[in-house]
Biotite code that builds the C-alpha atoms (Angstrom):
import biotite.structure as struc

atoms = struc.array([
    struc.Atom([5.938, 9.607, 14.589], chain_id="A", res_id=1, res_name="ARG", atom_name="CA", element="C"),
    struc.Atom([9.024, 7.567, 13.563], chain_id="A", res_id=2, res_name="GLU", atom_name="CA", element="C"),
    struc.Atom([7.146, 4.320, 14.213], chain_id="A", res_id=3, res_name="GLY", atom_name="CA", element="C"),
    struc.Atom([4.264, 5.399, 11.966], chain_id="A", res_id=4, res_name="ILE", atom_name="CA", element="C"),
    struc.Atom([6.565, 6.545, 9.129], chain_id="A", res_id=5, res_name="LEU", atom_name="CA", element="C"),
    struc.Atom([8.605, 3.328, 9.284], chain_id="A", res_id=6, res_name="LYS", atom_name="CA", element="C"),
    struc.Atom([5.521, 1.069, 9.264], chain_id="A", res_id=7, res_name="THR", atom_name="CA", element="C"),
    struc.Atom([3.907, 3.078, 6.432], chain_id="A", res_id=8, res_name="ALA", atom_name="CA", element="C"),
    struc.Atom([7.100, 2.634, 4.389], chain_id="A", res_id=9, res_name="LYS", atom_name="CA", element="C"),
    struc.Atom([6.965, -1.138, 4.998], chain_id="A", res_id=10, res_name="ALA", atom_name="CA", element="C"),
    struc.Atom([3.326, -1.134, 3.839], chain_id="A", res_id=11, res_name="LEU", atom_name="CA", element="C"),
    struc.Atom([4.274, 0.632, 0.585], chain_id="A", res_id=12, res_name="VAL", atom_name="CA", element="C"),
    struc.Atom([6.873, -2.103, -0.056], chain_id="A", res_id=13, res_name="GLU", atom_name="CA", element="C"),
    struc.Atom([4.264, -4.809, 0.692], chain_id="A", res_id=14, res_name="ASP", atom_name="CA", element="C"),
    struc.Atom([1.857, -3.107, -1.717], chain_id="A", res_id=15, res_name="THR", atom_name="CA", element="C"),
    struc.Atom([4.442, -3.141, -4.525], chain_id="A", res_id=16, res_name="LYS", atom_name="CA", element="C"),
    struc.Atom([5.028, -6.884, -3.981], chain_id="A", res_id=17, res_name="VAL", atom_name="CA", element="C"),
    struc.Atom([1.255, -7.461, -3.928], chain_id="A", res_id=18, res_name="LEU", atom_name="CA", element="C"),
    struc.Atom([0.727, -5.717, -7.288], chain_id="A", res_id=19, res_name="VAL", atom_name="CA", element="C"),
    struc.Atom([3.760, -7.448, -8.855], chain_id="A", res_id=20, res_name="GLN", atom_name="CA", element="C"),
    struc.Atom([2.387, -10.840, -7.769], chain_id="A", res_id=21, res_name="ASN", atom_name="CA", element="C"),
    struc.Atom([-0.947, -10.310, -9.526], chain_id="A", res_id=22, res_name="ALA", atom_name="CA", element="C"),
    struc.Atom([0.449, -12.410, -12.388], chain_id="A", res_id=23, res_name="THR", atom_name="CA", element="C"),
    struc.Atom([2.294, -14.890, -10.125], chain_id="A", res_id=24, res_name="ALA", atom_name="CA", element="C"),
    struc.Atom([1.050, -18.126, -8.535], chain_id="A", res_id=25, res_name="SER", atom_name="CA", element="C"),
    struc.Atom([-1.883, -18.137, -6.097], chain_id="A", res_id=26, res_name="GLN", atom_name="CA", element="C"),
    struc.Atom([0.509, -19.106, -3.287], chain_id="A", res_id=27, res_name="GLU", atom_name="CA", element="C"),
    struc.Atom([2.762, -16.070, -3.847], chain_id="A", res_id=28, res_name="LYS", atom_name="CA", element="C"),
    struc.Atom([-0.291, -13.831, -4.117], chain_id="A", res_id=29, res_name="LEU", atom_name="CA", element="C"),
    struc.Atom([-1.686, -15.177, -0.826], chain_id="A", res_id=30, res_name="ALA", atom_name="CA", element="C"),
    struc.Atom([1.677, -14.620, 0.920], chain_id="A", res_id=31, res_name="GLN", atom_name="CA", element="C"),
    struc.Atom([1.868, -11.019, -0.357], chain_id="A", res_id=32, res_name="ALA", atom_name="CA", element="C"),
    struc.Atom([-1.734, -10.343, 0.780], chain_id="A", res_id=33, res_name="ALA", atom_name="CA", element="C"),
    struc.Atom([-1.061, -11.842, 4.249], chain_id="A", res_id=34, res_name="GLN", atom_name="CA", element="C"),
    struc.Atom([2.096, -9.782, 4.650], chain_id="A", res_id=35, res_name="SER", atom_name="CA", element="C"),
    struc.Atom([0.303, -6.518, 3.751], chain_id="A", res_id=36, res_name="SER", atom_name="CA", element="C"),
    struc.Atom([-2.611, -7.307, 6.108], chain_id="A", res_id=37, res_name="VAL", atom_name="CA", element="C"),
    struc.Atom([-0.153, -7.939, 8.943], chain_id="A", res_id=38, res_name="SER", atom_name="CA", element="C"),
    struc.Atom([1.597, -4.594, 8.201], chain_id="A", res_id=39, res_name="THR", atom_name="CA", element="C"),
    struc.Atom([-1.666, -2.583, 8.056], chain_id="A", res_id=40, res_name="ILE", atom_name="CA", element="C"),
    struc.Atom([-2.628, -4.094, 11.439], chain_id="A", res_id=41, res_name="THR", atom_name="CA", element="C"),
    struc.Atom([0.713, -2.900, 12.863], chain_id="A", res_id=42, res_name="ARG", atom_name="CA", element="C"),
    struc.Atom([0.204, 0.509, 11.237], chain_id="A", res_id=43, res_name="LEU", atom_name="CA", element="C"),
    struc.Atom([-3.262, 0.854, 12.798], chain_id="A", res_id=44, res_name="ALA", atom_name="CA", element="C"),
    struc.Atom([-1.756, 0.052, 16.216], chain_id="A", res_id=45, res_name="GLU", atom_name="CA", element="C"),
    struc.Atom([1.051, 2.638, 15.973], chain_id="A", res_id=46, res_name="VAL", atom_name="CA", element="C"),
    struc.Atom([-1.361, 5.307, 14.665], chain_id="A", res_id=47, res_name="VAL", atom_name="CA", element="C"),
    struc.Atom([-3.674, 4.599, 17.633], chain_id="A", res_id=48, res_name="LYS", atom_name="CA", element="C"),
    struc.Atom([-0.700, 5.009, 19.987], chain_id="A", res_id=49, res_name="LEU", atom_name="CA", element="C"),
    struc.Atom([0.188, 8.255, 18.190], chain_id="A", res_id=50, res_name="GLY", atom_name="CA", element="C"),
    struc.Atom([-3.380, 9.526, 18.567], chain_id="A", res_id=51, res_name="ALA", atom_name="CA", element="C"),
    struc.Atom([-3.364, 8.628, 22.273], chain_id="A", res_id=52, res_name="ALA", atom_name="CA", element="C"),
    struc.Atom([-0.080, 10.505, 22.777], chain_id="A", res_id=53, res_name="SER", atom_name="CA", element="C"),
    struc.Atom([-1.757, 13.740, 21.599], chain_id="A", res_id=54, res_name="LEU", atom_name="CA", element="C"),
    struc.Atom([-3.817, 13.721, 24.795], chain_id="A", res_id=55, res_name="GLY", atom_name="CA", element="C"),
    struc.Atom([-7.571, 13.693, 25.361], chain_id="A", res_id=56, res_name="SER", atom_name="CA", element="C"),
    struc.Atom([-7.808, 17.500, 25.194], chain_id="A", res_id=57, res_name="GLU", atom_name="CA", element="C"),
    struc.Atom([-7.487, 17.324, 21.398], chain_id="A", res_id=58, res_name="ASP", atom_name="CA", element="C"),
    struc.Atom([-10.069, 14.700, 20.303], chain_id="A", res_id=59, res_name="PRO", atom_name="CA", element="C"),
    struc.Atom([-10.707, 16.238, 16.850], chain_id="A", res_id=60, res_name="GLU", atom_name="CA", element="C"),
    struc.Atom([-7.036, 15.796, 15.847], chain_id="A", res_id=61, res_name="THR", atom_name="CA", element="C"),
    struc.Atom([-7.150, 12.216, 17.164], chain_id="A", res_id=62, res_name="GLN", atom_name="CA", element="C"),
    struc.Atom([-10.129, 11.589, 14.856], chain_id="A", res_id=63, res_name="VAL", atom_name="CA", element="C"),
    struc.Atom([-8.181, 13.027, 11.885], chain_id="A", res_id=64, res_name="VAL", atom_name="CA", element="C"),
    struc.Atom([-5.328, 10.545, 12.511], chain_id="A", res_id=65, res_name="LEU", atom_name="CA", element="C"),
    struc.Atom([-7.647, 7.539, 12.960], chain_id="A", res_id=66, res_name="ILE", atom_name="CA", element="C"),
    struc.Atom([-9.581, 8.475, 9.794], chain_id="A", res_id=67, res_name="ASN", atom_name="CA", element="C"),
    struc.Atom([-6.315, 8.683, 7.830], chain_id="A", res_id=68, res_name="ALA", atom_name="CA", element="C"),
    struc.Atom([-5.318, 5.121, 8.752], chain_id="A", res_id=69, res_name="VAL", atom_name="CA", element="C"),
    struc.Atom([-8.890, 3.886, 8.133], chain_id="A", res_id=70, res_name="LYS", atom_name="CA", element="C"),
    struc.Atom([-8.639, 5.246, 4.582], chain_id="A", res_id=71, res_name="ASP", atom_name="CA", element="C"),
    struc.Atom([-5.363, 3.354, 4.073], chain_id="A", res_id=72, res_name="VAL", atom_name="CA", element="C"),
    struc.Atom([-6.925, 0.130, 5.401], chain_id="A", res_id=73, res_name="ALA", atom_name="CA", element="C"),
    struc.Atom([-9.960, 0.467, 3.120], chain_id="A", res_id=74, res_name="LYS", atom_name="CA", element="C"),
    struc.Atom([-7.726, 1.162, 0.108], chain_id="A", res_id=75, res_name="ALA", atom_name="CA", element="C"),
    struc.Atom([-5.668, -1.944, 0.937], chain_id="A", res_id=76, res_name="LEU", atom_name="CA", element="C"),
    struc.Atom([-8.824, -4.081, 1.153], chain_id="A", res_id=77, res_name="GLY", atom_name="CA", element="C"),
    struc.Atom([-9.911, -2.791, -2.269], chain_id="A", res_id=78, res_name="ASP", atom_name="CA", element="C"),
    struc.Atom([-6.420, -3.373, -3.667], chain_id="A", res_id=79, res_name="LEU", atom_name="CA", element="C"),
    struc.Atom([-6.316, -6.984, -2.440], chain_id="A", res_id=80, res_name="ILE", atom_name="CA", element="C"),
    struc.Atom([-9.733, -7.556, -4.070], chain_id="A", res_id=81, res_name="GLY", atom_name="CA", element="C"),
    struc.Atom([-8.543, -5.944, -7.318], chain_id="A", res_id=82, res_name="ALA", atom_name="CA", element="C"),
    struc.Atom([-5.346, -8.049, -7.285], chain_id="A", res_id=83, res_name="THR", atom_name="CA", element="C"),
    struc.Atom([-7.396, -11.243, -6.927], chain_id="A", res_id=84, res_name="LYS", atom_name="CA", element="C"),
    struc.Atom([-9.688, -10.182, -9.785], chain_id="A", res_id=85, res_name="ALA", atom_name="CA", element="C"),
    struc.Atom([-6.705, -9.340, -12.052], chain_id="A", res_id=86, res_name="ALA", atom_name="CA", element="C"),
    struc.Atom([-4.817, -12.581, -11.336], chain_id="A", res_id=87, res_name="ALA", atom_name="CA", element="C"),
    struc.Atom([-3.838, -14.268, -14.601], chain_id="A", res_id=88, res_name="GLY", atom_name="CA", element="C"),
    struc.Atom([-5.636, -11.690, -16.795], chain_id="A", res_id=89, res_name="LYS", atom_name="CA", element="C"),
    struc.Atom([-4.160, -10.086, -19.926], chain_id="A", res_id=90, res_name="ALA", atom_name="CA", element="C"),
    struc.Atom([-2.720, -6.550, -19.735], chain_id="A", res_id=91, res_name="GLY", atom_name="CA", element="C"),
    struc.Atom([-5.686, -4.960, -21.557], chain_id="A", res_id=92, res_name="ASP", atom_name="CA", element="C"),
    struc.Atom([-8.323, -6.598, -19.344], chain_id="A", res_id=93, res_name="ASP", atom_name="CA", element="C"),
    struc.Atom([-10.610, -4.164, -17.402], chain_id="A", res_id=94, res_name="PRO", atom_name="CA", element="C"),
    struc.Atom([-9.630, -5.967, -14.159], chain_id="A", res_id=95, res_name="ALA", atom_name="CA", element="C"),
    struc.Atom([-5.986, -4.980, -14.737], chain_id="A", res_id=96, res_name="VAL", atom_name="CA", element="C"),
    struc.Atom([-7.048, -1.366, -15.289], chain_id="A", res_id=97, res_name="TYR", atom_name="CA", element="C"),
    struc.Atom([-9.013, -1.515, -12.011], chain_id="A", res_id=98, res_name="GLN", atom_name="CA", element="C"),
    struc.Atom([-5.921, -2.903, -10.258], chain_id="A", res_id=99, res_name="LEU", atom_name="CA", element="C"),
    struc.Atom([-3.806, 0.052, -11.446], chain_id="A", res_id=100, res_name="LYS", atom_name="CA", element="C"),
    struc.Atom([-6.530, 2.418, -10.264], chain_id="A", res_id=101, res_name="ASN", atom_name="CA", element="C"),
    struc.Atom([-6.699, 0.760, -6.830], chain_id="A", res_id=102, res_name="SER", atom_name="CA", element="C"),
    struc.Atom([-2.903, 0.955, -6.520], chain_id="A", res_id=103, res_name="ALA", atom_name="CA", element="C"),
    struc.Atom([-3.058, 4.711, -7.231], chain_id="A", res_id=104, res_name="LYS", atom_name="CA", element="C"),
    struc.Atom([-5.706, 5.244, -4.519], chain_id="A", res_id=105, res_name="VAL", atom_name="CA", element="C"),
    struc.Atom([-3.562, 3.221, -2.100], chain_id="A", res_id=106, res_name="MET", atom_name="CA", element="C"),
    struc.Atom([-0.515, 5.437, -2.779], chain_id="A", res_id=107, res_name="VAL", atom_name="CA", element="C"),
    struc.Atom([-2.657, 8.593, -2.442], chain_id="A", res_id=108, res_name="THR", atom_name="CA", element="C"),
    struc.Atom([-4.021, 7.465, 0.940], chain_id="A", res_id=109, res_name="ASN", atom_name="CA", element="C"),
    struc.Atom([-0.626, 6.454, 2.350], chain_id="A", res_id=110, res_name="VAL", atom_name="CA", element="C"),
    struc.Atom([0.796, 9.831, 1.229], chain_id="A", res_id=111, res_name="THR", atom_name="CA", element="C"),
    struc.Atom([-2.178, 11.558, 2.869], chain_id="A", res_id=112, res_name="SER", atom_name="CA", element="C"),
    struc.Atom([-1.539, 9.672, 6.137], chain_id="A", res_id=113, res_name="LEU", atom_name="CA", element="C"),
    struc.Atom([2.145, 10.686, 6.131], chain_id="A", res_id=114, res_name="LEU", atom_name="CA", element="C"),
    struc.Atom([1.276, 14.345, 5.503], chain_id="A", res_id=115, res_name="LYS", atom_name="CA", element="C"),
    struc.Atom([-1.292, 14.217, 8.317], chain_id="A", res_id=116, res_name="THR", atom_name="CA", element="C"),
    struc.Atom([1.220, 12.664, 10.739], chain_id="A", res_id=117, res_name="VAL", atom_name="CA", element="C"),
    struc.Atom([3.766, 15.368, 9.905], chain_id="A", res_id=118, res_name="LYS", atom_name="CA", element="C"),
    struc.Atom([1.229, 18.212, 10.318], chain_id="A", res_id=119, res_name="ALA", atom_name="CA", element="C"),
    struc.Atom([-0.498, 16.904, 13.428], chain_id="A", res_id=120, res_name="VAL", atom_name="CA", element="C"),
    struc.Atom([1.714, 18.775, 15.912], chain_id="A", res_id=121, res_name="GLU", atom_name="CA", element="C"),
    struc.Atom([1.977, 21.927, 13.804], chain_id="A", res_id=122, res_name="ASP", atom_name="CA", element="C"),
    struc.Atom([-0.621, 24.349, 15.156], chain_id="A", res_id=123, res_name="GLU", atom_name="CA", element="C"),
    struc.Atom([-0.419, 26.517, 12.016], chain_id="A", res_id=124, res_name="ALA", atom_name="CA", element="C"),
    struc.Atom([-1.220, 23.834, 9.431], chain_id="A", res_id=125, res_name="THR", atom_name="CA", element="C"),
    struc.Atom([-3.008, 20.907, 11.078], chain_id="A", res_id=126, res_name="LYS", atom_name="CA", element="C"),
    struc.Atom([-6.507, 22.231, 10.278], chain_id="A", res_id=127, res_name="GLY", atom_name="CA", element="C"),
    struc.Atom([-5.602, 22.907, 6.654], chain_id="A", res_id=128, res_name="THR", atom_name="CA", element="C"),
    struc.Atom([-4.144, 19.405, 6.346], chain_id="A", res_id=129, res_name="ARG", atom_name="CA", element="C"),
    struc.Atom([-7.262, 17.817, 7.868], chain_id="A", res_id=130, res_name="ALA", atom_name="CA", element="C"),
    struc.Atom([-9.416, 19.693, 5.341], chain_id="A", res_id=131, res_name="LEU", atom_name="CA", element="C"),
    struc.Atom([-7.228, 18.547, 2.401], chain_id="A", res_id=132, res_name="GLU", atom_name="CA", element="C"),
    struc.Atom([-7.575, 14.940, 3.615], chain_id="A", res_id=133, res_name="ALA", atom_name="CA", element="C"),
    struc.Atom([-11.373, 15.305, 3.857], chain_id="A", res_id=134, res_name="THR", atom_name="CA", element="C"),
    struc.Atom([-11.584, 16.739, 0.327], chain_id="A", res_id=135, res_name="ILE", atom_name="CA", element="C"),
    struc.Atom([-9.589, 13.754, -0.999], chain_id="A", res_id=136, res_name="GLU", atom_name="CA", element="C"),
    struc.Atom([-11.792, 11.318, 0.965], chain_id="A", res_id=137, res_name="HIS", atom_name="CA", element="C"),
    struc.Atom([-15.004, 12.860, -0.443], chain_id="A", res_id=138, res_name="ILE", atom_name="CA", element="C"),
    struc.Atom([-13.583, 12.606, -3.986], chain_id="A", res_id=139, res_name="ARG", atom_name="CA", element="C"),
    struc.Atom([-12.906, 8.899, -3.426], chain_id="A", res_id=140, res_name="GLN", atom_name="CA", element="C"),
    struc.Atom([-16.416, 8.393, -2.010], chain_id="A", res_id=141, res_name="GLU", atom_name="CA", element="C"),
    struc.Atom([-17.820, 10.164, -5.089], chain_id="A", res_id=142, res_name="LEU", atom_name="CA", element="C"),
    struc.Atom([-15.902, 7.815, -7.401], chain_id="A", res_id=143, res_name="ALA", atom_name="CA", element="C"),
    struc.Atom([-17.508, 4.800, -5.670], chain_id="A", res_id=144, res_name="VAL", atom_name="CA", element="C"),
    struc.Atom([-20.928, 6.519, -5.719], chain_id="A", res_id=145, res_name="PHE", atom_name="CA", element="C"),
    struc.Atom([-20.633, 7.255, -9.472], chain_id="A", res_id=146, res_name="SER", atom_name="CA", element="C"),
    struc.Atom([-19.604, 3.697, -10.395], chain_id="A", res_id=147, res_name="SER", atom_name="CA", element="C"),
    struc.Atom([-22.328, 1.453, -11.903], chain_id="A", res_id=148, res_name="PRO", atom_name="CA", element="C"),
    struc.Atom([-21.863, -1.127, -9.102], chain_id="A", res_id=149, res_name="VAL", atom_name="CA", element="C"),
    struc.Atom([-25.116, -1.329, -7.076], chain_id="A", res_id=150, res_name="PRO", atom_name="CA", element="C"),
    struc.Atom([-24.934, -0.916, -3.260], chain_id="A", res_id=151, res_name="PRO", atom_name="CA", element="C"),
    struc.Atom([-24.673, -4.014, -1.032], chain_id="A", res_id=152, res_name="THR", atom_name="CA", element="C"),
    struc.Atom([-27.977, -3.107, 0.669], chain_id="A", res_id=153, res_name="LYS", atom_name="CA", element="C"),
    struc.Atom([-30.949, -0.852, -0.060], chain_id="A", res_id=154, res_name="VAL", atom_name="CA", element="C"),
    struc.Atom([-32.785, 1.574, 2.214], chain_id="A", res_id=155, res_name="SER", atom_name="CA", element="C"),
    struc.Atom([-35.912, 3.710, 2.027], chain_id="A", res_id=156, res_name="THR", atom_name="CA", element="C"),
    struc.Atom([-36.120, 7.267, 0.691], chain_id="A", res_id=157, res_name="PRO", atom_name="CA", element="C"),
    struc.Atom([-37.127, 8.312, 4.263], chain_id="A", res_id=158, res_name="GLU", atom_name="CA", element="C"),
    struc.Atom([-33.749, 7.069, 5.580], chain_id="A", res_id=159, res_name="ASP", atom_name="CA", element="C"),
    struc.Atom([-32.054, 9.173, 2.940], chain_id="A", res_id=160, res_name="PHE", atom_name="CA", element="C"),
    struc.Atom([-34.047, 12.303, 3.847], chain_id="A", res_id=161, res_name="ILE", atom_name="CA", element="C"),
    struc.Atom([-32.943, 11.912, 7.491], chain_id="A", res_id=162, res_name="ARG", atom_name="CA", element="C"),
    struc.Atom([-29.295, 11.876, 6.344], chain_id="A", res_id=163, res_name="MET", atom_name="CA", element="C"),
    struc.Atom([-29.569, 15.281, 4.679], chain_id="A", res_id=164, res_name="THR", atom_name="CA", element="C"),
    struc.Atom([-29.823, 16.999, 8.096], chain_id="A", res_id=165, res_name="LYS", atom_name="CA", element="C"),
    struc.Atom([-26.124, 16.248, 8.612], chain_id="A", res_id=166, res_name="GLY", atom_name="CA", element="C"),
    struc.Atom([-25.293, 18.251, 5.469], chain_id="A", res_id=167, res_name="ILE", atom_name="CA", element="C"),
    struc.Atom([-27.118, 21.318, 6.848], chain_id="A", res_id=168, res_name="THR", atom_name="CA", element="C"),
    struc.Atom([-25.160, 21.122, 10.126], chain_id="A", res_id=169, res_name="MET", atom_name="CA", element="C"),
    struc.Atom([-21.839, 20.569, 8.357], chain_id="A", res_id=170, res_name="ALA", atom_name="CA", element="C"),
    struc.Atom([-22.494, 23.499, 5.994], chain_id="A", res_id=171, res_name="THR", atom_name="CA", element="C"),
    struc.Atom([-23.136, 25.860, 8.923], chain_id="A", res_id=172, res_name="ALA", atom_name="CA", element="C"),
    struc.Atom([-19.921, 24.611, 10.574], chain_id="A", res_id=173, res_name="LYS", atom_name="CA", element="C"),
    struc.Atom([-17.936, 25.122, 7.342], chain_id="A", res_id=174, res_name="ALA", atom_name="CA", element="C"),
    struc.Atom([-19.191, 28.714, 6.965], chain_id="A", res_id=175, res_name="VAL", atom_name="CA", element="C"),
    struc.Atom([-18.317, 29.437, 10.619], chain_id="A", res_id=176, res_name="ALA", atom_name="CA", element="C"),
    struc.Atom([-14.806, 27.975, 10.119], chain_id="A", res_id=177, res_name="ALA", atom_name="CA", element="C"),
    struc.Atom([-14.341, 30.100, 6.993], chain_id="A", res_id=178, res_name="GLY", atom_name="CA", element="C"),
    struc.Atom([-15.211, 33.161, 9.057], chain_id="A", res_id=179, res_name="ASN", atom_name="CA", element="C"),
    struc.Atom([-13.138, 32.382, 12.164], chain_id="A", res_id=180, res_name="SER", atom_name="CA", element="C"),
    struc.Atom([-10.105, 30.807, 10.371], chain_id="A", res_id=181, res_name="CYS", atom_name="CA", element="C"),
    struc.Atom([-9.207, 29.035, 13.640], chain_id="A", res_id=182, res_name="ARG", atom_name="CA", element="C"),
    struc.Atom([-7.372, 25.751, 13.038], chain_id="A", res_id=183, res_name="GLN", atom_name="CA", element="C"),
    struc.Atom([-9.523, 23.882, 15.593], chain_id="A", res_id=184, res_name="GLU", atom_name="CA", element="C"),
    struc.Atom([-12.734, 25.049, 13.853], chain_id="A", res_id=185, res_name="ASP", atom_name="CA", element="C"),
    struc.Atom([-11.317, 23.885, 10.513], chain_id="A", res_id=186, res_name="VAL", atom_name="CA", element="C"),
    struc.Atom([-10.436, 20.445, 11.967], chain_id="A", res_id=187, res_name="ILE", atom_name="CA", element="C"),
    struc.Atom([-13.950, 20.059, 13.427], chain_id="A", res_id=188, res_name="ALA", atom_name="CA", element="C"),
    struc.Atom([-15.392, 21.035, 10.022], chain_id="A", res_id=189, res_name="THR", atom_name="CA", element="C"),
    struc.Atom([-13.177, 18.500, 8.242], chain_id="A", res_id=190, res_name="ALA", atom_name="CA", element="C"),
    struc.Atom([-14.320, 15.651, 10.522], chain_id="A", res_id=191, res_name="ASN", atom_name="CA", element="C"),
    struc.Atom([-18.008, 16.561, 10.409], chain_id="A", res_id=192, res_name="LEU", atom_name="CA", element="C"),
    struc.Atom([-18.004, 17.133, 6.619], chain_id="A", res_id=193, res_name="SER", atom_name="CA", element="C"),
    struc.Atom([-16.309, 13.821, 5.926], chain_id="A", res_id=194, res_name="ARG", atom_name="CA", element="C"),
    struc.Atom([-18.960, 11.902, 7.863], chain_id="A", res_id=195, res_name="ARG", atom_name="CA", element="C"),
    struc.Atom([-21.946, 13.948, 6.620], chain_id="A", res_id=196, res_name="ALA", atom_name="CA", element="C"),
    struc.Atom([-21.105, 13.654, 2.908], chain_id="A", res_id=197, res_name="ILE", atom_name="CA", element="C"),
    struc.Atom([-20.107, 9.970, 3.063], chain_id="A", res_id=198, res_name="ALA", atom_name="CA", element="C"),
    struc.Atom([-23.353, 9.118, 4.929], chain_id="A", res_id=199, res_name="ASP", atom_name="CA", element="C"),
    struc.Atom([-25.411, 11.149, 2.431], chain_id="A", res_id=200, res_name="MET", atom_name="CA", element="C"),
    struc.Atom([-23.811, 9.448, -0.611], chain_id="A", res_id=201, res_name="LEU", atom_name="CA", element="C"),
    struc.Atom([-24.268, 5.950, 0.870], chain_id="A", res_id=202, res_name="HIS", atom_name="CA", element="C"),
    struc.Atom([-27.903, 6.641, 1.826], chain_id="A", res_id=203, res_name="ALA", atom_name="CA", element="C"),
    struc.Atom([-28.647, 8.236, -1.559], chain_id="A", res_id=204, res_name="CYS", atom_name="CA", element="C"),
    struc.Atom([-27.354, 5.250, -3.531], chain_id="A", res_id=205, res_name="LYS", atom_name="CA", element="C"),
    struc.Atom([-29.082, 2.744, -1.222], chain_id="A", res_id=206, res_name="GLU", atom_name="CA", element="C"),
    struc.Atom([-32.410, 4.612, -1.540], chain_id="A", res_id=207, res_name="ALA", atom_name="CA", element="C"),
    struc.Atom([-32.012, 5.037, -5.326], chain_id="A", res_id=208, res_name="ALA", atom_name="CA", element="C"),
    struc.Atom([-31.696, 1.255, -5.720], chain_id="A", res_id=209, res_name="TYR", atom_name="CA", element="C"),
    struc.Atom([-34.805, 0.514, -3.610], chain_id="A", res_id=210, res_name="HIS", atom_name="CA", element="C"),
    struc.Atom([-37.018, -1.945, -5.583], chain_id="A", res_id=211, res_name="PRO", atom_name="CA", element="C"),
    struc.Atom([-39.979, 0.469, -5.574], chain_id="A", res_id=212, res_name="GLU", atom_name="CA", element="C"),
    struc.Atom([-37.939, 3.301, -7.136], chain_id="A", res_id=213, res_name="VAL", atom_name="CA", element="C"),
    struc.Atom([-38.290, 3.630, -10.920], chain_id="A", res_id=214, res_name="SER", atom_name="CA", element="C"),
    struc.Atom([-35.270, 3.832, -13.229], chain_id="A", res_id=215, res_name="GLY", atom_name="CA", element="C"),
    struc.Atom([-35.989, 7.474, -14.069], chain_id="A", res_id=216, res_name="ASP", atom_name="CA", element="C"),
    struc.Atom([-36.219, 8.538, -10.404], chain_id="A", res_id=217, res_name="VAL", atom_name="CA", element="C"),
    struc.Atom([-33.074, 6.536, -9.629], chain_id="A", res_id=218, res_name="ARG", atom_name="CA", element="C"),
    struc.Atom([-31.050, 8.419, -12.253], chain_id="A", res_id=219, res_name="GLN", atom_name="CA", element="C"),
    struc.Atom([-32.328, 11.778, -10.991], chain_id="A", res_id=220, res_name="ARG", atom_name="CA", element="C"),
    struc.Atom([-31.571, 10.893, -7.350], chain_id="A", res_id=221, res_name="ALA", atom_name="CA", element="C"),
    struc.Atom([-28.027, 9.817, -8.249], chain_id="A", res_id=222, res_name="LEU", atom_name="CA", element="C"),
    struc.Atom([-27.507, 13.002, -10.282], chain_id="A", res_id=223, res_name="ARG", atom_name="CA", element="C"),
    struc.Atom([-28.678, 15.256, -7.438], chain_id="A", res_id=224, res_name="PHE", atom_name="CA", element="C"),
    struc.Atom([-26.602, 13.291, -4.908], chain_id="A", res_id=225, res_name="GLY", atom_name="CA", element="C"),
    struc.Atom([-23.508, 13.896, -7.023], chain_id="A", res_id=226, res_name="LYS", atom_name="CA", element="C"),
    struc.Atom([-24.384, 17.575, -7.512], chain_id="A", res_id=227, res_name="GLU", atom_name="CA", element="C"),
    struc.Atom([-24.811, 18.015, -3.751], chain_id="A", res_id=228, res_name="CYS", atom_name="CA", element="C"),
    struc.Atom([-21.403, 16.439, -3.034], chain_id="A", res_id=229, res_name="ALA", atom_name="CA", element="C"),
    struc.Atom([-19.753, 18.480, -5.828], chain_id="A", res_id=230, res_name="ASP", atom_name="CA", element="C"),
    struc.Atom([-21.272, 21.677, -4.412], chain_id="A", res_id=231, res_name="GLY", atom_name="CA", element="C"),
    struc.Atom([-20.091, 20.799, -0.923], chain_id="A", res_id=232, res_name="TYR", atom_name="CA", element="C"),
    struc.Atom([-16.576, 20.095, -2.230], chain_id="A", res_id=233, res_name="LEU", atom_name="CA", element="C"),
    struc.Atom([-16.579, 23.575, -3.752], chain_id="A", res_id=234, res_name="GLU", atom_name="CA", element="C"),
    struc.Atom([-17.534, 25.026, -0.340], chain_id="A", res_id=235, res_name="LEU", atom_name="CA", element="C"),
    struc.Atom([-14.639, 23.187, 1.352], chain_id="A", res_id=236, res_name="LEU", atom_name="CA", element="C"),
    struc.Atom([-12.224, 24.358, -1.350], chain_id="A", res_id=237, res_name="GLU", atom_name="CA", element="C"),
    struc.Atom([-13.293, 27.950, -0.555], chain_id="A", res_id=238, res_name="HIS", atom_name="CA", element="C"),
    struc.Atom([-12.725, 27.410, 3.189], chain_id="A", res_id=239, res_name="VAL", atom_name="CA", element="C"),
    struc.Atom([-9.272, 26.027, 2.321], chain_id="A", res_id=240, res_name="LEU", atom_name="CA", element="C"),
    struc.Atom([-8.415, 29.108, 0.239], chain_id="A", res_id=241, res_name="VAL", atom_name="CA", element="C"),
    struc.Atom([-9.641, 31.437, 3.022], chain_id="A", res_id=242, res_name="VAL", atom_name="CA", element="C"),
])
């Protein structure tokens, strides 16, 4: 635990330097990016060791830990991209606004990782914590889904329909966890929900941008995809309250 907290702290410092160097020379920016990449690699290693130390009899909690560090790594990748885009731009440029936004997500995800690490051995709160982390992850996925940036690849509406089965399974699991209130059921729900909703949102956007899909159908598909994720978030919030 100490190793994870120490490395996460070092990453926060690297992130500050990275953001500060957005207006500095390319060389300084490259150094700051390299330093933060090296620290996130170390962080991933210590989190993996931490997950292994929990023992194989608790795989769902191991998944929660690995997911938490994956979220930090993704946020760092986005932040490095945003820093590059904002380099040398004026303070009111949209790229600078995006950089500030990316920095906020980075801080949120590091904080989430630290909370998860602290709760992981606490039988009374680890399920609740895992669910909070999943809710935050789905919100971040929704923000990407709702942005006007098209997906990197497209898929067919049939692929998307297949993805919706995961939502049905995750919903049943969430209802069962709300009824049992057992921490291990809540953790399993958190892990399954995270994957099911993220897969659905990715597949929905990829299918909506298929060349044979009209603009009108695309807008409706994106609206219903968002409504589905919003509705599911509401379900998870209820499980959390219960």
